[in-house]
C-alpha positions in Angstrom: -11.6 -68.0 31.5 -10.6 -67.1 27.9 -12.6 -64.3 26.3 -15.5 -65.8 24.4 -14.5 -64.1 21.1 -11.0 -65.7 21.3 -11.0 -68.5 18.9 -8.5 -69.9 16.5 -7.9 -67.8 13.4 -8.9 -69.2 10.0 -6.2 -71.0 8.0 -4.1 -68.5 6.1 -5.1 -70.0 2.8 -8.6 -71.2 3.4 -10.7 -71.2 0.3 -13.4 -68.9 1.5 -10.9 -66.2 2.4 -9.3 -66.5 -1.0 -12.6 -65.2 -2.4 -11.5 -61.8 -1.2 -9.6 -60.9 -4.4 -7.6 -57.9 -5.4 -9.0 -57.8 -8.9 -12.6 -57.7 -7.6 -11.6 -55.1 -5.1 -10.3 -52.9 -7.9 -13.4 -53.6 -10.0 -15.8 -52.6 -7.3 -13.9 -49.5 -6.1 -13.2 -48.3 -9.7 -16.8 -48.3 -10.5 -17.9 -46.6 -7.3 -15.2 -44.0 -7.5 -15.7 -43.3 -11.3 -16.7 -39.9 -12.6 -19.9 -41.5 -13.9 -21.3 -41.6 -10.3 -20.4 -37.9 -9.7 -19.1 -38.4 -6.2 -22.1 -40.4 -4.9 -23.6 -37.5 -3.0 -26.7 -38.7 -1.1 -30.0 -38.3 -3.0 -28.4 -37.8 -6.4 -28.4 -39.9 -9.5 -24.8 -41.0 -8.7 -25.9 -42.3 -5.3 -28.9 -44.1 -6.8 -26.6 -45.7 -9.4 -24.3 -46.9 -6.7 -27.2 -48.4 -4.7 -28.4 -50.3 -7.8 -24.8 -51.6 -8.3 -24.6 -52.8 -4.7 -28.1 -54.5 -4.8 -27.2 -56.3 -8.0 -24.0 -57.6 -6.6 -25.5 -58.8 -3.4 -28.3 -60.6 -5.2 -25.7 -62.2 -7.5 -23.7 -63.7 -4.6 -26.8 -65.2 -3.0 -27.6 -63.0 0.0 -31.2 -62.2 1.1 -32.6 -58.7 0.8 -33.0 -57.0 4.2 -34.0 -53.5 3.2 -37.7 -54.1 3.5 -40.1 -56.4 1.6 -38.1 -58.3 -1.0 -35.7 -55.4 -1.7 -32.1 -54.7 -0.6 -32.9 -51.0 -0.6 -34.1 -49.2 2.6 -35.3 -45.7 1.5 -35.4 -42.9 4.1 -35.2 -39.2 4.4 -34.6 -37.0 1.4 -34.3 -39.7 -1.3 -31.6 -41.4 0.7 -31.2 -45.2 0.5 -29.5 -47.8 2.6 -28.6 -51.1 0.9 -29.0 -54.0 3.4 -28.4 -57.8 2.9 -28.7 -60.7 5.4 -27.2 -64.1 5.7 -29.5 -66.1 8.0 -27.7 -68.0 10.8 -27.7 -71.8 10.7 -28.3 -72.4 14.4 -32.0 -72.2 15.4 -31.1 -71.1 18.9 -28.8 -68.3 17.7 -30.1 -67.2 14.3 -32.1 -64.3 15.7 -28.9 -62.8 17.1 -27.2 -60.5 14.6 -23.7 -59.5 13.7 -23.5 -56.3 11.6 -20.7 -55.3 9.3 -21.1 -52.0 7.5 -19.6 -49.3 5.4 -21.0 -46.1 4.0 -21.2 -45.7 0.3 -22.1 -42.0 -0.1 -19.5 -39.2 -0.6 -19.6 -35.4 -1.2 -20.4 -35.1 -4.9 -18.8 -31.9 -6.3 -18.0 -30.7 -2.8 -19.3 -27.7 -0.9 -17.6 -25.2 1.5 -18.9 -27.3 4.4 -17.6 -30.7 3.3 -14.7 -30.2 1.0 -11.1 -29.1 1.3 -11.4 -28.0 -2.4 -11.3 -27.2 -5.1 -15.1 -27.0 -5.3 -17.2 -27.8 -8.4 -15.0 -30.8 -9.3 -16.1 -34.4 -8.9 -14.9 -35.8 -5.5 -14.7 -39.5 -6.3 -14.1 -40.7 -2.8 -12.0 -43.7 -3.6 -10.7 -44.1 -0.1 -13.7 -42.4 1.4 -15.4 -44.8 1.2 -15.3 -46.9 -2.0 -12.5 -48.7 -0.3 -14.7 -49.9 2.6 -17.6 -50.7 0.3 -15.4 -52.8 -2.0 -14.0 -54.7 1.0 -17.6 -55.3 2.3 -18.8 -56.7 -1.0 -15.8 -59.1 -1.1 -16.4 -60.1 2.5 -20.1 -60.8 1.8 -19.1 -63.0 -1.2 -16.5 -64.9 0.9 -18.8 -65.5 3.8 -21.5 -66.9 1.5 -18.9 -69.5 0.4 -18.4 -71.0 3.8 -19.1 -74.7 4.0 -21.5 -74.1 6.8 -23.3 -70.8 7.3 -22.4 -69.1 10.6 -24.5 -69.8 13.6 -25.7 -66.2 14.0 -27.2 -64.1 11.3 -24.9 -61.5 9.6 -26.2 -58.2 8.3 -24.2 -56.4 5.6 -25.1 -52.7 5.8 -24.2 -50.2 3.1 -25.1 -46.9 4.7 -26.2 -43.7 3.0 -26.1 -40.2 4.4 -22.9 -40.8 6.5 -21.4 -37.6 5.1 -24.5 -35.7 6.1 -24.7 -36.8 9.7 -24.5 -40.6 10.0 -28.1 -40.7 8.8 -28.2 -44.1 7.2 -26.8 -46.1 10.1 -28.9 -44.1 12.6 -32.0 -44.9 10.5 -31.3 -48.6 10.5 -30.6 -48.7 14.2 -33.8 -46.6 15.0 -36.0 -48.9 12.8 -34.6 -52.2 14.0 -36.5 -53.6 17.0 -34.5 -54.3 20.1 -31.1 -53.4 18.6 -29.3 -53.4 22.0 -30.3 -57.0 22.6 -30.5 -58.4 19.1 -27.3 -56.9 17.6 -24.4 -58.5 19.4 -21.5 -56.8 17.6 -21.0 -54.3 14.8 -17.9 -53.7 12.7 -17.5 -50.5 10.7 -15.1 -50.1 7.7 -14.5 -46.5 6.7 -11.4 -45.3 4.7 -9.4 -48.5 4.8 -7.7 -48.1 1.4 -4.5 -46.3 2.4 -2.7 -48.9 4.6 0.8 -47.5 5.5 3.5 -48.4 7.9 1.6 -47.1 10.9 -1.2 -49.6 10.1 -4.9 -49.5 10.9 -6.6 -47.2 13.5 -9.1 -49.0 15.7 -11.8 -47.5 17.9 -14.3 -49.2 20.1 -12.3 -52.1 21.3 -13.1 -51.3 24.9 -16.8 -51.5 24.2 -16.8 -55.3 25.1 -14.4 -57.5 27.0 -12.1 -59.4 24.6 -12.6 -57.5 21.4 -8.9 -56.6 21.1 -7.9 -60.2 21.8 -10.3 -61.4 19.1 -8.8 -58.9 16.7 -5.2 -60.1 17.3 -6.3 -63.7 16.8 -7.9 -62.8 13.5 -4.8 -61.0 12.5 -2.5 -64.0 12.9 -1.9 -64.5 9.2 -1.9 -60.9 8.0 0.1 -59.4 10.8 -1.2 -55.8 10.2 -0.1 -53.3 12.8 -3.2 -51.9 14.6 -3.2 -48.6 16.6 -5.7 -48.9 19.4 -7.4 -45.7 20.3 -8.7 -45.4 23.9 -11.5 -42.9 23.0 -14.4 -43.4 20.6 -15.1 -40.3 18.5 -18.5 -39.9 16.8 -17.2 -39.4 13.3 -18.4 -42.5 11.4 -21.2 -45.1 11.5 -19.8 -47.0 14.4 -21.2 -44.2 16.6 -24.9 -45.1 15.7 -24.3 -48.6 17.2 -22.1 -47.5 20.1 -24.7 -45.0 21.2 -27.2 -47.8 21.2 -25.0 -49.9 23.5 -23.8 -52.3 20.9 -20.2 -53.5 21.0 -18.3 -52.1 18.1 -15.0 -52.0 16.3 -14.1 -49.3 13.7 -11.3 -49.6 11.2 -9.7 -46.8 9.2 -6.2 -46.2 7.8 -6.2 -42.5 8.7 -6.6 -39.1 7.1 -4.3 -38.1 4.2 -3.7 -35.1 1.8 -6.5 -36.3 -0.5 -9.2 -36.4 2.2 -12.4 -34.8 0.8 -10.6 -33.5 -2.2 -11.0 -34.4 -5.9 -7.7 -36.2 -5.8 -9.0 -39.1 -3.7 -8.9 -41.5 -6.7 -8.4 -45.3 -7.0 -4.8 -45.0 -8.4 -3.8 -44.1 -4.8 -5.3 -47.1 -3.0 -3.1 -49.8 -1.5 -4.9 -52.9 -3.0 -2.8 -55.5 -1.1 -3.4 -53.7 2.1 -7.1 -53.4 1.5 -7.3 -57.1 0.9 -5.4 -57.8 4.1 -7.8 -55.6 6.1 -10.8 -57.3 4.5 -9.5 -60.7 5.4 -9.0 -59.8 9.0 -12.5 -58.2 9.1 -14.1 -61.3 7.6 -12.6 -63.5 10.3 -13.6 -61.2 13.1 -17.2 -61.2 11.9 -17.4 -65.0 11.3 -15.8 -65.7 14.7 -18.3 -63.5 16.4 -21.1 -65.2 14.5 -20.0 -68.6 15.6 -18.9 -67.9 19.2 -20.6 -70.0 21.8 -21.4 -66.7 23.7 -20.6 -63.1 23.2 -19.6 -60.4 25.7 -22.0 -57.7 26.5 -21.5 -53.9 26.1 -19.3 -52.3 28.7 -21.1 -49.2 29.9 -17.8 -48.2 31.5 -16.5 -47.5 28.1 -18.5 -44.3 28.0 -16.5 -42.7 30.8 -13.1 -44.4 30.8 -10.8 -41.4 30.1 -7.5 -43.0 30.9 -7.9 -46.8 30.7 -5.5 -49.1 32.4 -3.7 -50.0 29.2 -2.8 -46.3 28.6 -1.1 -46.2 32.1 2.2 -47.7 31.0 5.4 -46.1 32.1 8.7 -45.7 30.2 11.4 -48.3 30.9 12.8 -48.0 34.4 16.5 -47.7 35.0 18.0 -50.8 36.7 19.0 -50.6 40.4 22.5 -49.5 41.2 24.3 -52.7 42.3 27.9 -52.0 41.4 28.4 -48.3 41.6 30.5 -46.9 38.7 30.2 -44.8 35.6 32.2 -45.1 32.3 33.7 -42.7 29.7 31.3 -42.6 26.7 34.2 -41.5 24.3 36.1 -44.7 25.1 33.1 -46.9 24.3 33.6 -46.1 20.6 36.9 -48.0 20.8 35.2 -51.0 22.5 36.8 -50.0 25.9 34.9 -49.7 29.2 37.0 -47.2 31.1 35.9 -46.2 34.6 35.0 -42.5 34.9 33.8 -42.5 38.6 33.2 -44.9 41.4 30.5 -44.4 44.1 32.0 -44.4 47.6 30.7 -47.4 49.7 29.6 -49.4 46.7 31.1 -52.7 45.5 33.1 -51.0 42.7 34.9 -48.7 45.2 35.3 -51.4 47.8 36.9 -53.7 45.3 39.6 -51.1 44.6 38.5 -49.9 41.2 39.7 -46.4 40.4 38.9 -43.8 37.6 41.0 -44.7 34.5 40.9 -48.4 35.1 39.7 -50.5 32.2 37.1 -53.2 33.0 38.0 -56.5 31.4 35.6 -59.0 32.9 32.4 -58.9 35.0 30.8 -62.3 35.8 30.1 -63.8 32.4 30.8 -60.5 30.6 34.2 -60.4 28.9 34.9 -57.3 26.8 31.6 -57.4 25.0 29.2 -54.5 24.5 28.2 -52.0 27.2 24.6 -53.2 26.9 25.6 -56.7 27.7 27.7 -55.5 30.6 24.7 -53.5 32.0 22.5 -56.6 31.6 25.1 -58.7 33.5 25.2 -56.3 36.4 21.4 -56.1 36.6 20.9 -59.9 36.4 24.1 -61.3 38.1 23.9 -63.3 41.3 25.1 -61.3 44.4 28.4 -63.0 44.4 30.4 -62.4 41.3 34.0 -61.6 40.1 35.6 -58.8 38.1 38.9 -58.3 36.4 40.3 -54.9 35.3 43.5 -53.4 33.9 45.1 -50.4 35.7 47.2 -48.1 33.5 51.0 -48.7 34.0 50.6 -52.1 35.5 51.7 -55.2 33.6 49.1 -57.6 35.0 45.4 -57.2 35.4 43.8 -57.1 38.8 40.8 -59.2 40.0 38.3 -59.2 42.8 35.5 -61.4 44.1 32.7 -59.2 45.4 29.1 -59.1 46.5 26.8 -56.8 44.6 24.1 -54.7 46.3 20.6 -56.2 46.3 19.1 -59.2 44.7 19.4 -59.7 40.9 16.6 -58.6 38.8 15.2 -62.0 37.9 12.3 -60.9 35.9 12.1 -57.1 35.4 8.5 -56.4 34.4 5.3 -55.4 36.1 1.8 -55.9 34.8 -1.8 -55.6 35.7 -5.3 -56.5 34.7 -7.6 -54.6 32.4 -11.4 -55.3 32.5 -11.5 -54.9 28.7 -8.9 -57.7 28.3 -10.0 -60.7 30.3 -7.5 -63.5 30.5 -4.7 -61.1 29.7 -2.2 -58.9 31.5 -1.0 -55.5 30.5 2.8 -54.8 30.9 3.1 -51.5 32.7 6.8 -51.2 33.3 10.0 -52.9 32.1 13.4 -52.6 33.8 16.2 -51.7 31.4 18.7 -54.6 30.9 16.5 -57.0 32.7 15.7 -60.5 31.5 12.2 -59.2 30.4 13.7 -56.4 28.3 16.4 -58.7 26.9 13.7 -61.1 25.8 11.9 -58.2 24.0 9.1 -57.3 26.4 8.0 -53.7 26.2 5.6 -51.4 28.3 2.1 -51.7 26.8 2.5 -55.3 25.6 -0.5 -57.5 26.2 0.4 -60.9 27.6 -2.1 -63.3 26.1 -0.6 -66.6 27.5 1.9 -67.7 30.1 3.4 -71.1 29.3 0.2 -72.0 27.4 -2.2 -70.9 30.1 -4.3 -67.8 30.8 -2.2 -64.9 31.9 -3.5 -64.4 35.5 -2.2 -61.9 37.9 -1.3 -64.6 40.4 0.9 -66.5 37.8 2.6 -63.2 36.8 3.5 -62.3 40.4 4.8 -65.8 41.0 7.3 -65.3 38.1 8.8 -62.3 39.8 9.8 -64.5 42.7 11.1 -67.4 40.7 13.9 -68.3 38.4 11.7 -70.2 36.0 12.1 -69.8 32.3 8.7 -68.9 30.8 7.3 -68.8 27.4 4.9 -65.8 26.7 2.5 -65.1 23.9 2.3 -61.3 23.7 0.2 -59.0 21.5 1.7 -55.7 20.4 -0.2 -53.4 18.0 -2.6 -56.2 17.2 0.2 -58.6 16.2 1.1 -61.7 18.3 4.5 -63.1 18.9 6.2 -65.6 21.2 9.0 -64.7 23.5 11.0 -66.6 26.1 12.2 -65.0 29.3 15.1 -66.6 31.1 15.4 -65.2 34.6 18.7 -65.3 36.5 19.1 -67.8 39.4 19.3 -66.0 42.7 22.6 -66.4 44.6 22.0 -64.9 48.0 20.3 -62.0 49.8 22.1 -59.2 51.7 25.1 -57.4 50.2 28.3 -57.7 52.2 32.1 -57.9 52.0 34.4 -57.6 49.0 37.6 -59.6 48.7 40.4 -58.4 46.4 43.3 -60.3 44.9 45.9 -59.9 42.2 45.1 -61.9 39.1 48.8 -62.9 38.7 48.7 -64.9 41.9 46.2 -67.4 40.5 
């Protein structure tokens, strides 16, 4: 059964997603990270001005207040204020279930010795931390409102205060919301997502419910952002308030940088295109969850999984020794495969090959690259032919021989992971095997086998067959299709070697 969050990604150019606009992202972040707001420290005039800005924008796009009464603001603590909006679900049977997407809007003001890397006494504008997440959330809210049909479940847009103090805003919302563990079905947190770089987006919480990673890769089909999936959830942002309450979560951030909690965290350093890409992926994940027929429950195992199955991937394994020779690395630079040694009792020695001989042909290989030769040895049927040139002899020699062992038809092993239903995790790939040649790597997630769910039974059957198979794999949150073409078997036990002079043919 496919994971219930796994649905088709939105069309790359659908109108509602185009509402997430770079110009508006700049407008929101530039105001929130301006000197006027003095670093948005919780309880200050700057923080209150930011809250007023958020409430005004949410009212303008048509969302309903959810802070209490008819107000977007939810005051608490020492003049702290969450800003909360709601889009009520369109399905009477599901509208009481809630999807939460949140971002904290507070920062550290002028900085203190406990929250700044200095210098102190200077405005810390917090453009990445977290005007970036807030700007994205405002744009996502506007986009979701423009959907032709409101999502089936309700969506809460939470702008949390007091995160820099101790996650106070999200904790307050969770503590004051009845039956959070049963009502809130999924929460997505956006914190510091404005510095997208080559390494991509860091993700936490994906093991908190079965299928979250699969849903993310589906939502990422158009943007193709690289995602780094952390196995452990650290309590350093507002996702923790929901995670502790047994709510499935995802947390996005683009990582720490030299401007973190310093006055230099300004909007000029944000990656606007990357911020828009992340916002589009987040918008799709949230709407998919809000429309899913059913949603996975929280995995309590996530609390104590120290080394999950997906982390137990080995390096590539060397192929089995089937021919029994080594080559001179210095001669490879000239495009020559010159024999350095032959292993006694193996087919290379039994064929008459000697150190100094130059290999000319092996099965289908004919003076191509060493990598192609190694692949040919690994994958060849047991019965094959070789040709080589011995120094000082005018004509090449040839031999028909039987290699040791069966060909590596497939060359990959994989297993199941309870956090990835309907998928298989590649744990090992044999070097030069059909799997590696096709591009499969340890740690890849196999999403589909020939258009079907990637079951353990189907995977094991492939290892025993010579069937060409089409795979959909996920790597770093990005999906791709690959085709593995296994070798046809040509026998079983290794045996005799016959030798002949090529000139006699």
